[in-house]
FIKOLZA-1660 file (N, C-alpha, C; in steps of 0.1 Angstrom, whole numbers, plus 5000, padded with zeros to 4 digits):
% residues 147
   i   px   py   pz ch aa at
   1 6874 8860 1679  A  M  N
   1 6871 8848 1677  A  M CA
   1 6863 8844 1690  A  M  C
   2 6851 8835 1686  A  E  N
   2 6844 8830 1694  A  E CA
   2 6849 8819 1704  A  E  C
   3 6852 8818 1718  A  E  N
   3 6854 8809 1723  A  E CA
   3 6844 8799 1729  A  E  C
   4 6851 8785 1727  A  S  N
   4 6840 8777 1731  A  S CA
   4 6848 8765 1739  A  S  C
   5 6838 8754 1745  A  V  N
   5 6845 8744 1750  A  V CA
   5 6837 8732 1744  A  V  C
   6 6848 8722 1737  A  G  N
   6 6846 8711 1733  A  G CA
   6 6848 8699 1740  A  G  C
   7 6851 8687 1733  A  R  N
   7 6852 8675 1740  A  R CA
   7 6861 8666 1733  A  R  C
   8 6870 8660 1739  A  L  N
   8 6878 8649 1734  A  L CA
   8 6870 8636 1731  A  L  C
   9 6865 8632 1719  A  E  N
   9 6855 8623 1716  A  E CA
   9 6864 8608 1714  A  E  C
  10 6876 8606 1707  A  A  N
  10 6884 8597 1704  A  A CA
  10 6897 8599 1704  A  A  C
  11 6904 8589 1705  A  I  N
  11 6921 8590 1704  A  I CA
  11 6925 8578 1696  A  I  C
  12 6935 8580 1687  A  W  N
  12 6940 8569 1679  A  W CA
  12 6956 8569 1679  A  W  C
  13 6963 8560 1681  A  I  N
  13 6976 8558 1679  A  I CA
  13 6982 8550 1669  A  I  C
  14 6987 8552 1660  A  K  N
  14 6993 8548 1648  A  K CA
  14 7008 8540 1653  A  K  C
  15 7005 8525 1653  A  R  N
  15 7016 8519 1658  A  R CA
  15 7028 8518 1648  A  R  C
  16 7026 8519 1635  A  A  N
  16 7038 8520 1625  A  A CA
  16 7034 8525 1614  A  A  C
  17 7042 8536 1604  A  H  N
  17 7039 8540 1592  A  H CA
  17 7030 8531 1584  A  H  C
  18 7018 8537 1581  A  G  N
  18 7010 8529 1571  A  G CA
  18 7001 8518 1581  A  G  C
  19 7004 8519 1591  A  G  N
  19 6996 8507 1599  A  G CA
  19 6985 8511 1606  A  G  C
  20 6978 8504 1613  A  P  N
  20 6964 8505 1617  A  P CA
  20 6963 8519 1629  A  P  C
  21 6953 8521 1629  A  M  N
  21 6951 8532 1640  A  M CA
  21 6941 8526 1651  A  M  C
  22 6951 8524 1663  A  D  N
  22 6945 8518 1674  A  D CA
  22 6937 8528 1684  A  D  C
  23 6926 8524 1685  A  P  N
  23 6916 8532 1698  A  P CA
  23 6921 8531 1709  A  P  C
  24 6924 8542 1718  A  V  N
  24 6929 8541 1731  A  V CA
  24 6920 8552 1738  A  V  C
  25 6921 8552 1753  A  Q  N
  25 6910 8558 1762  A  Q CA
  25 6920 8570 1767  A  Q  C
  26 6930 8568 1767  A  S  N
  26 6941 8578 1771  A  S CA
  26 6956 8578 1761  A  S  C
  27 6961 8588 1763  A  A  N
  27 6977 8587 1756  A  A CA
  27 6984 8596 1764  A  A  C
  28 6997 8594 1766  A  A  N
  28 7006 8604 1771  A  A CA
  28 7013 8611 1761  A  A  C
  29 7012 8623 1761  A  A  N
  29 7021 8632 1752  A  A CA
  29 7036 8635 1758  A  A  C
  30 7043 8638 1750  A  V  N
  30 7059 8641 1754  A  V CA
  30 7061 8655 1747  A  V  C
  31 7066 8665 1755  A  E  N
  31 7071 8678 1749  A  E CA
  31 7081 8677 1737  A  E  C
  32 7074 8684 1727  A  N  N
  32 7082 8681 1713  A  N CA
  32 7085 8670 1709  A  N  C
  33 7075 8661 1710  A  A  N
  33 7079 8647 1704  A  A CA
  33 7064 8643 1701  A  A  C
  34 7054 8644 1707  A  G  N
  34 7040 8638 1701  A  G CA
  34 7035 8629 1712  A  G  C
  35 7028 8620 1706  A  L  N
  35 7021 8607 1716  A  L CA
  35 7031 8598 1718  A  L  C
  36 7033 8593 1730  A  D  N
  36 7039 8582 1732  A  D CA
  36 7032 8569 1724  A  D  C
  37 7042 8561 1717  A  G  N
  37 7036 8551 1713  A  G CA
  37 7031 8551 1697  A  G  C
  38 7031 8564 1692  A  N  N
  38 7027 8568 1680  A  N CA
  38 7039 8569 1669  A  N  C
  39 7037 8565 1660  A  A  N
  39 7047 8562 1648  A  A CA
  39 7054 8576 1643  A  A  C
  40 7042 8586 1646  A  D  N
  40 7046 8599 1637  A  D CA
  40 7052 8609 1651  A  D  C
  41 7065 8609 1653  A  R  N
  41 7069 8614 1665  A  R CA
  41 7080 8626 1659  A  R  C
  42 7080 8639 1667  A  G  N
  42 7088 8647 1663  A  G CA
  42 7085 8657 1653  A  G  C
  43 7092 8666 1649  A  G  N
  43 7088 8674 1637  A  G CA
  43 7077 8684 1640  A  G  C
  44 7070 8687 1629  A  W  N
  44 7058 8698 1632  A  W CA
  44 7046 8691 1633  A  W  C
  45 7043 8678 1630  A  R  N
  45 7032 8671 1630  A  R CA
  45 7031 8660 1640  A  R  C
  46 7032 8664 1653  A  Q  N
  46 7032 8656 1663  A  Q CA
  46 7020 8649 1668  A  Q  C
  47 7009 8659 1666  A  V  N
  47 6996 8655 1671  A  V CA
  47 6986 8659 1656  A  V  C
  48 6978 8652 1652  A  T  N
  48 6968 8655 1643  A  T CA
  48 6955 8653 1647  A  T  C
  49 6943 8664 1646  A  L  N
  49 6932 8667 1651  A  L CA
  49 6923 8667 1640  A  L  C
  50 6910 8661 1644  A  I  N
  50 6900 8665 1633  A  I CA
  50 6885 8667 1642  A  I  C
  51 6878 8674 1634  A  E  N
  51 6865 8676 1642  A  E CA
  51 6851 8668 1639  A  E  C
  52 6847 8661 1651  A  K  N
  52 6834 8652 1648  A  K CA
  52 6820 8658 1638  A  K  C
  53 6821 8670 1640  A  E  N
  53 6808 8676 1632  A  E CA
  53 6812 8674 1617  A  E  C
  54 6825 8675 1611  A  V  N
  54 6828 8674 1598  A  V CA
  54 6824 8661 1593  A  V  C
  55 6828 8648 1602  A  F  N
  55 6824 8636 1594  A  F CA
  55 6807 8635 1599  A  F  C
  56 6802 8639 1608  A  D  N
  56 6790 8638 1607  A  D CA
  56 6780 8643 1595  A  D  C
  57 6785 8656 1595  A  R  N
  57 6779 8665 1582  A  R CA
  57 6784 8655 1564  A  R  C
  58 6795 8649 1567  A  I  N
  58 6798 8641 1557  A  I CA
  58 6791 8630 1553  A  I  C
  59 6788 8622 1566  A  S  N
  59 6780 8610 1566  A  S CA
  59 6764 8613 1562  A  S  C
  60 6758 8624 1566  A  E  N
  60 6746 8628 1563  A  E CA
  60 6746 8633 1550  A  E  C
  61 6755 8639 1541  A  V  N
  61 6752 8643 1528  A  V CA
  61 6754 8629 1518  A  V  C
  62 6763 8620 1523  A  R  N
  62 6765 8608 1517  A  R CA
  62 6754 8598 1518  A  R  C
  63 6746 8598 1529  A  G  N
  63 6739 8587 1532  A  G CA
  63 6743 8574 1536  A  G  C
  64 6755 8577 1541  A  E  N
  64 6761 8565 1547  A  E CA
  64 6771 8568 1557  A  E  C
  65 6774 8560 1567  A  V  N
  65 6784 8566 1578  A  V CA
  65 6798 8565 1574  A  V  C
  66 6806 8576 1574  A  V  N
  66 6820 8578 1571  A  V CA
  66 6826 8577 1585  A  V  C
  67 6833 8565 1589  A  D  N
  67 6842 8566 1602  A  D CA
  67 6855 8573 1603  A  D  C
  68 6852 8585 1612  A  P  N
  68 6866 8593 1614  A  P CA
  68 6877 8588 1613  A  P  C
  69 6880 8575 1617  A  S  N
  69 6892 8570 1620  A  S CA
  69 6900 8566 1607  A  S  C
  70 6893 8568 1597  A  V  N
  70 6897 8566 1581  A  V CA
  70 6907 8577 1579  A  V  C
  71 6902 8590 1586  A  R  N
  71 6912 8600 1584  A  R CA
  71 6927 8599 1588  A  R  C
  72 6927 8592 1599  A  R  N
  72 6941 8586 1604  A  R CA
  72 6947 8599 1613  A  R  C
  73 6940 8605 1622  A  A  N
  73 6940 8616 1628  A  A CA
  73 6943 8609 1644  A  A  C
  74 6949 8617 1653  A  N  N
  74 6951 8612 1666  A  N CA
  74 6937 8616 1676  A  N  C
  75 6933 8628 1673  A  F  N
  75 6925 8630 1682  A  F CA
  75 6911 8639 1673  A  F  C
  76 6899 8630 1678  A  L  N
  76 6884 8636 1674  A  L CA
  76 6878 8645 1683  A  L  C
  77 6875 8655 1680  A  L  N
  77 6873 8666 1688  A  L CA
  77 6857 8669 1685  A  L  C
  78 6848 8674 1694  A  S  N
  78 6837 8681 1689  A  S CA
  78 6835 8694 1697  A  S  C
  79 6826 8701 1691  A  G  N
  79 6823 8715 1696  A  G CA
  79 6835 8726 1695  A  G  C
  80 6844 8722 1690  A  I  N
  80 6857 8732 1687  A  I CA
  80 6860 8730 1671  A  I  C
  81 6862 8744 1667  A  R  N
  81 6864 8744 1651  A  R CA
  81 6880 8748 1648  A  R  C
  82 6884 8742 1641  A  L  N
  82 6898 8743 1637  A  L CA
  82 6904 8750 1628  A  L  C
  83 6893 8755 1619  A  E  N
  83 6897 8764 1606  A  E CA
  83 6903 8776 1613  A  E  C
  84 6916 8779 1603  A  Q  N
  84 6922 8794 1605  A  Q CA
  84 6927 8795 1624  A  Q  C
  85 6932 8784 1626  A  T  N
  85 6937 8782 1641  A  T CA
  85 6953 8782 1643  A  T  C
  86 6957 8785 1630  A  R  N
  86 6974 8783 1633  A  R CA
  86 6980 8792 1641  A  R  C
  87 6992 8789 1647  A  D  N
  87 6998 8795 1659  A  D CA
  87 6988 8795 1671  A  D  C
  88 6977 8790 1672  A  R  N
  88 6969 8792 1686  A  R CA
  88 6970 8779 1693  A  R  C
  89 6969 8781 1709  A  V  N
  89 6971 8771 1717  A  V CA
  89 6959 8765 1721  A  V  C
  90 6957 8749 1717  A  L  N
  90 6945 8744 1720  A  L CA
  90 6950 8737 1735  A  L  C
  91 6940 8736 1743  A  R  N
  91 6941 8728 1758  A  R CA
  91 6930 8717 1756  A  R  C
  92 6937 8705 1759  A  V  N
  92 6927 8692 1757  A  V CA
  92 6933 8684 1770  A  V  C
  93 6922 8689 1780  A  G  N
  93 6926 8683 1797  A  G CA
  93 6935 8695 1799  A  G  C
  94 6950 8687 1802  A  D  N
  94 6959 8692 1808  A  D CA
  94 6970 8693 1795  A  D  C
  95 6968 8688 1787  A  L  N
  95 6975 8687 1772  A  L CA
  95 6974 8703 1765  A  L  C
  96 6986 8707 1762  A  R  N
  96 6984 8721 1753  A  R CA
  96 6992 8718 1739  A  R  C
  97 6985 8719 1731  A  I  N
  97 6991 8719 1715  A  I CA
  97 6991 8732 1708  A  I  C
  98 7003 8736 1703  A  E  N
  98 7002 8746 1695  A  E CA
  98 6999 8742 1682  A  E  C
  99 6989 8748 1675  A  I  N
  99 6984 8744 1659  A  I CA
  99 6994 8751 1652  A  I  C
 100 7001 8740 1643  A  R  N
 100 7012 8745 1635  A  R CA
 100 7005 8748 1617  A  R  C
 101 6993 8740 1617  A  G  N
 101 6987 8744 1604  A  G CA
 101 6974 8730 1599  A  G  C
 102 6971 8733 1587  A  E  N
 102 6960 8728 1583  A  E CA
 102 6968 8711 1577  A  E  C
 103 6960 8702 1582  A  T  N
 103 6963 8687 1576  A  T CA
 103 6954 8686 1562  A  T  C
 104 6962 8685 1549  A  R  N
 104 6957 8684 1537  A  R CA
 104 6952 8670 1536  A  R  C
 105 6942 8668 1530  A  P  N
 105 6935 8654 1528  A  P CA
 105 6946 8648 1514  A  P  C
 106 6949 8635 1514  A  C  N
 106 6955 8631 1506  A  C CA
 106 6948 8619 1495  A  C  C
 107 6952 8615 1487  A  E  N
 107 6947 8604 1476  A  E CA
 107 6943 8592 1485  A  E  C
 108 6946 8587 1496  A  L  N
 108 6944 8579 1504  A  L CA
 108 6928 8580 1507  A  L  C
 109 6925 8591 1509  A  M  N
 109 6909 8593 1516  A  M CA
 109 6901 8586 1503  A  M  C
 110 6901 8590 1491  A  N  N
 110 6894 8583 1480  A  N CA
 110 6893 8568 1481  A  N  C
 111 6902 8561 1485  A  A  N
 111 6904 8549 1487  A  A CA
 111 6897 8542 1496  A  A  C
 112 6893 8549 1508  A  Q  N
 112 6886 8550 1518  A  Q CA
 112 6870 8550 1515  A  Q  C
 113 6865 8562 1509  A  H  N
 113 6852 8561 1505  A  H CA
 113 6854 8573 1492  A  H  C
 114 6853 8569 1482  A  D  N
 114 6848 8576 1468  A  D CA
 114 6845 8590 1473  A  D  C
 115 6853 8603 1467  A  G  N
 115 6849 8611 1469  A  G CA
 115 6854 8622 1483  A  G  C
 116 6859 8610 1492  A  L  N
 116 6861 8617 1505  A  L CA
 116 6871 8628 1506  A  L  C
 117 6884 8629 1498  A  R  N
 117 6895 8641 1496  A  R CA
 117 6885 8650 1492  A  R  C
 118 6877 8651 1483  A  E  N
 118 6871 8664 1477  A  E CA
 118 6864 8668 1488  A  E  C
 119 6856 8660 1498  A  A  N
 119 6848 8665 1507  A  A CA
 119 6856 8671 1520  A  A  C
 120 6866 8667 1519  A  L  N
 120 6877 8672 1533  A  L CA
 120 6884 8684 1527  A  L  C
 121 6882 8687 1514  A  E  N
 121 6892 8699 1511  A  E CA
 121 6890 8712 1515  A  E  C
 122 6877 8719 1518  A  P  N
 122 6876 8731 1520  A  P CA
 122 6874 8733 1535  A  P  C
 123 6877 8746 1538  A  H  N
 123 6876 8750 1553  A  H CA
 123 6883 8742 1566  A  H  C
 124 6895 8738 1561  A  W  N
 124 6903 8726 1570  A  W CA
 124 6895 8714 1576  A  W  C
 125 6884 8708 1565  A  C  N
 125 6876 8698 1573  A  C CA
 125 6886 8687 1572  A  C  C
 126 6898 8685 1566  A  A  N
 126 6908 8674 1570  A  A CA
 126 6914 8673 1584  A  A  C
 127 6915 8687 1591  A  G  N
 127 6920 8687 1605  A  G CA
 127 6932 8697 1604  A  G  C
 128 6939 8697 1616  A  A  N
 128 6950 8705 1619  A  A CA
 128 6960 8694 1625  A  A  C
 129 6972 8700 1625  A  F  N
 129 6984 8695 1633  A  F CA
 129 6991 8703 1642  A  F  C
 130 6999 8701 1650  A  G  N
 130 7005 8710 1661  A  G CA
 130 7015 8700 1666  A  G  C
 131 7020 8708 1678  A  V  N
 131 7033 8701 1684  A  V CA
 131 7028 8706 1697  A  V  C
 132 7034 8694 1707  A  V  N
 132 7032 8690 1720  A  V CA
 132 7040 8702 1731  A  V  C
 133 7032 8711 1737  A  L  N
 133 7039 8723 1745  A  L CA
 133 7046 8716 1759  A  L  C
 134 7040 8703 1763  A  G  N
 134 7046 8699 1777  A  G CA
 134 7039 8685 1778  A  G  C
 135 7046 8679 1788  A  D  N
 135 7044 8665 1791  A  D CA
 135 7029 8665 1799  A  D  C
 136 7021 8657 1792  A  A  N
 136 7006 8655 1798  A  A CA
 136 7000 8643 1794  A  A  C
 137 6988 8639 1801  A  T  N
 137 6982 8628 1793  A  T CA
 137 6967 8635 1792  A  T  C
 138 6960 8627 1778  A  A  N
 138 6946 8633 1774  A  A CA
 138 6938 8620 1773  A  A  C
 139 6927 8621 1778  A  S  N
 139 6920 8610 1779  A  S CA
 139 6905 8614 1772  A  S  C
 140 6900 8603 1767  A  V  N
 140 6885 8604 1761  A  V CA
 140 6877 8610 1771  A  V  C
 141 6870 8621 1767  A  G  N
 141 6861 8629 1777  A  G CA
 141 6864 8642 1781  A  G  C
 142 6879 8642 1779  A  D  N
 142 6885 8657 1785  A  D CA
 142 6879 8669 1779  A  D  C
 143 6878 8678 1786  A  A  N
 143 6875 8690 1779  A  A CA
 143 6883 8696 1770  A  A  C
 144 6882 8703 1762  A  V  N
 144 6889 8708 1747  A  V CA
 144 6885 8726 1747  A  V  C
 145 6894 8734 1751  A  S  N
 145 6891 8747 1746  A  S CA
 145 6904 8754 1741  A  S  C
 146 6902 8766 1738  A  W  N
 146 6914 8777 1731  A  W CA
 146 6920 8786 1744  A  W  C
 147 6933 8786 1743  A  E  N
 147 6939 8796 1753  A  E CA
 147 6936 8809 1748  A  E  C
% end
């Protein structure tokens, strides 16, 4: 698999289940728990990640901007492909995340943009989720790469 170096473009913290996604410049991650202050902590989905290029492509095809924050993920990455990366370790600055699987798009995506769920279905376009492998802080602009 070709190795590349990407960038952390945005971070969002969900303050409550079903609540808004708050953009932040940095986030503290706690080993085996997730992002400090995020409603989804513990379990297998401690951090969720999406690719900027997916949303750029969807926006271009649709002829309208589709804001990546509607996906409700924690990290927006550029320059890194997430497809078929289960069990790999992603480094975001000093933060290490073990990818546990694909995040499947739900019916809420179509409530945001008609047809968005279908656009996110193939090739892990809705992103990936993983667990935190050690306490660290990630900041917008951090380098992103595979170990």
